[in-house]
N, C-alpha and C positions, 0 to 999 in steps of 0.2 A: 383486295378487290381490284386494284389497279393490275396486279400480277395476272389474275384471271382474264381480264380484259386483253391484256397484251397476249397471253398465251392462246386465247381464242382467235388470233389472227390466222391459226392454220386454215381454218375453213375457206376464207377467201382466197387466200395463196393457193390452196389445194384446187379451187375453182378455176384460177387462172392457168395453173400448170396443166390441169386436163385439157382446158381449151387449146393450150399451146401444143401438148402432145397430139391432140385430135386435128387441129387445123394448120399446125405448123407456125413459124415464126414470121413469115410474110405478111405484108400489109393487108389487112380485110379488104380493102377496096382497090379495085385495078385503078383508080384514078391517083393512087399515090398515098403518100403519108398525111398530107395536109387535111383532107376530109377526115381521115381517121383521129387527128387531133383534136377536131372539133367535137367529136363524139367522146372524148376522154373523160369530161366532167360527168356526163350519163353513165359510163363504165365505172367511174369511182363511185357514183351513188349505188350502183347496183351492188358493188362489193360492200358498201357500207351497210346495206340490208342484210348481206349475207353473213355479216360479222357476229351479230348476237346468236345466231343459230349454232355456233361452236361453243357457246358457253355451257351447256348442260353436259356434254361429254367431257369438256376441260375440267368442269368441277368434279365429275365423277372419277375421272382419271387422277387428279390431284389427291382426292381422298383415298383412293385405291393404292396410290404409290405409297402410303404410310403403312399399309398394312402387307402388301406384296408386290414387289417391284416385277417379278416374272408376270404376275396376272396384268400389271398395268401394261408391260411391254405387249404383252399377247392382245389384249383388248385394244390397244391402240394400233396395232398392226392390222387387225382385222376390221374395226370399227371405223377408223378415220377414212380410208378409202370408200367403205360403204357410206359414209356420211357425205362425202364429196359428191358421189354419185347422186344420193338421194337429194342433195340441196340443189343440184343440176336440174333434176326432174321436178322437185318441188318449186323451183323458180318459174317454172311454166304456169303456176298458180299465184305467183306473186311473192311477197316478202313472208306473208303469213305461211304459204306453202312451204318455204324454206325452214321457217321456225319449226312447223309441225313434223316435217319429214326428218329433220336433223334431231328434234327430240325424240321421236320414235326410235330412231336407230340407236340413241344412246341409251335406251333402256336396258340392254343386256349389261353394259358397264355398271349401271346401278343394282342390277341383280347380283352380279359378282360381288360387288361392294356388301351388299345386304348379307349374301352367304357367308363371305369371310368374317363379318362382324359377329354374325350368329354363331358360327364355328368357334369363335374366339370366347364367346360368352357361354357357350354350353361346356359345363363341367365334365371333365374327363372321369374315368373309373376312380374310385377312391384308392389311394395308396394303402398298402397294409402296413402296420407298425411292425418292424422287424423284431422287436423287442418281446412283443406279445404274440404268442401262438394261439390259434384257435381251441387247442387243447387244454391251455392252462386256465381258461376261465371256467371249467367245470369244477 
């Protein structure tokens, strides 16, 4: 569980990277760095609310990794940026919005996991016994 919590930090880090790419590295306030430092605790609390939003996709990708690494990388490459965007939009509705949007975006990874497990359980065609031919039973 500790590993899952650590790995789910990708969502708040992604939200910060998205903000840096969008708004740049400069201080947010024209007054300088000091007012921004006073708002740092509020920013950290905001990221703490985004952190649990990454858990559903993290769990799905961890379980998917044991079945198919290419599927894991494909799901991560597509769904992680979508989840960051969804969490940003969901943040307008508060922490609950972040968790709901991130959970909805993680559903395709859970579907891929279910399909791979279902395919692994489905038996293939029966192998024929090379020692017995269909003509020898008559």
